[in-house]
C-alpha positions, 0 to 999 in steps of 0.5 A, spaced: 334 702 477 329 707 481 323 710 477 326 715 472 323 720 477 327 718 483 334 718 478 337 724 481 340 727 475 333 726 471 330 730 477 335 735 477 333 737 470 326 736 471 325 741 476 328 746 472 323 751 468 328 752 462 329 744 461 324 741 456 324 733 456 323 731 449 322 723 451 324 718 456 324 711 457 326 706 462 330 701 458 330 695 463 336 692 466 338 698 470 338 702 464 334 709 462 334 714 457 332 721 456 332 726 451 333 734 453 333 741 451 335 746 455 336 754 455 340 759 459 340 755 466 344 752 471 344 745 474 347 742 480 348 734 481 350 732 488 352 725 489 347 721 485 347 714 486 347 712 479 352 713 473 350 718 467 353 718 460 351 724 456 352 726 449 351 734 446 347 733 440 346 740 438 349 747 441 352 747 448 357 752 446 356 756 452 355 750 457 361 750 462 362 747 469 363 753 474 370 750 476 372 750 469 369 756 466 374 756 460 372 749 457 366 750 453 361 744 450 360 743 443 356 738 439 358 731 439 362 732 446 361 727 451 360 727 459 361 721 463 358 723 470 360 717 475 355 715 481 357 720 487 360 725 483 359 733 484 358 738 479 355 745 477 353 747 470 352 753 467 348 753 460 348 759 456 344 759 450 341 753 447 343 745 448 340 739 446 343 733 449 341 725 451 342 722 457 343 714 459 342 713 466 346 706 469 344 703 475 350 701 480 348 694 479 348 694 472 355 697 472 357 691 477 354 686 472 358 688 466 364 689 470 364 682 472 362 679 466 367 684 461 373 685 466 373 679 471 374 684 476 370 686 483 366 692 481 368 695 488 375 695 485 373 699 479 372 707 478 368 710 472 373 716 471 369 723 470 370 726 464 367 733 461 367 734 454 370 728 452 371 726 444 369 719 443 367 718 436 364 711 437 360 713 443 357 719 440 355 715 434 352 710 438 348 716 442 346 718 435 343 711 433 340 711 440 336 717 439 333 715 432 330 709 435 323 709 437 323 708 445 316 707 445 315 701 441 317 694 444 322 691 439 325 698 438 326 699 445 329 692 446 334 694 440 335 701 444 337 697 451 342 692 447 345 699 444 346 701 451 349 695 453 354 696 448 355 703 451 356 701 458 361 696 455 365 701 451 365 705 457 368 700 462 374 698 457 376 706 456 373 710 461 374 705 468 380 705 472 382 701 479 381 705 485 387 708 488 389 706 495 383 701 496 384 695 501 379 690 500 376 687 506 371 681 506 368 678 499 371 672 496 378 670 494 379 672 486 380 664 485 374 662 488 370 668 484 373 666 478 371 659 479 364 661 481 363 665 474 366 659 470 361 654 474 355 658 473 356 659 466 357 652 465 351 650 468 346 655 467 341 650 464 341 646 471 337 649 477 342 652 481 341 653 488 344 658 493 346 652 498 349 648 492 353 655 490 355 656 497 357 649 498 362 650 492 366 655 497 365 651 503 361 656 506 354 657 510 348 660 505 348 666 510 356 668 509 356 666 502 350 670 500 354 676 504 361 675 501 358 674 494 355 681 494 361 684 496 365 681 491 360 681 485 356 687 487 349 684 486 346 678 490 347 671 487 340 670 485 340 677 481 347 675 478 344 668 476 338 671 472 343 676 469 347 671 466 341 667 464 338 673 460 345 674 457 345 667 454 338 668 452 340 674 448 346 671 445 342 665 443 336 669 440 342 673 436 346 667 433 341 661 433 334 660 430 333 655 436 325 655 438 324 659 444 322 653 448 329 650 447 332 657 449 328 657 455 331 650 457 338 651 455 338 658 460 335 654 466 328 657 465 322 652 466 319 653 460 317 658 454 312 662 459 317 663 465 322 665 460 318 670 456 315 673 463 322 674 466 325 676 459 319 682 459 320 684 466 327 685 465 328 688 458 321 691 457 319 686 451 318 678 449 324 674 447 320 673 440 319 681 440 327 681 441 328 676 435 324 680 430 327 687 432 334 684 430 331 681 424 328 687 422 
């Protein structure tokens, strides 16, 4: 995920003299959040590289898209703005809203893990002023957390993952007229997913994974990225961190045992990787869940 200042929707809001940023945070793992106030404004989004989930918290009754002036926003309305979309907004009056920014890589990892589909097959549908009480409740829970405190920021990240999963299950469809070229065969992709999950504790190498597909390392890495949306090492690390989060949530195992079970060399290596990806240590994550 780029720095917040490089996220196009965030940048478009920041450039407005009428918009006020209340708070923001990079949540790790390709996620970032921001809380905004805006008043009598006009904003355009031109094909951002990331996905944006937006929730109106208060006001917004004078907000509309230029091409759809009859439809107005309201508190608890959601907008789903996929990467690559274009939209032009007019804000009359006041609005208080929350944004969740999702990198394409994070979207790809969630798509593979949750739907067992190639990310390039899927399209996050664009919605304007959607009613979705479950997602709205998550947004309101998210803004009550302290994003500056490491433990609560980890809880915020976990909640953001739930929001992505919900969007994948309810707001994603197959791309129309798509003819996939390259990549791994579906049966091989599923075999790799199952093999990696069954051997996370082992020192898996690119060469070993490539041999499972009878490919050279170069061709395997290229085809893997086409099918999974991320390089092999990124997918492997994501699966190890997801397994670690699961064990931290559901067991009382010592951190050293969790580290080894997830393929990290020791507790220090595990802690460093966890903190780099998620912004807090495994111990802070477990403490936050218990709290």
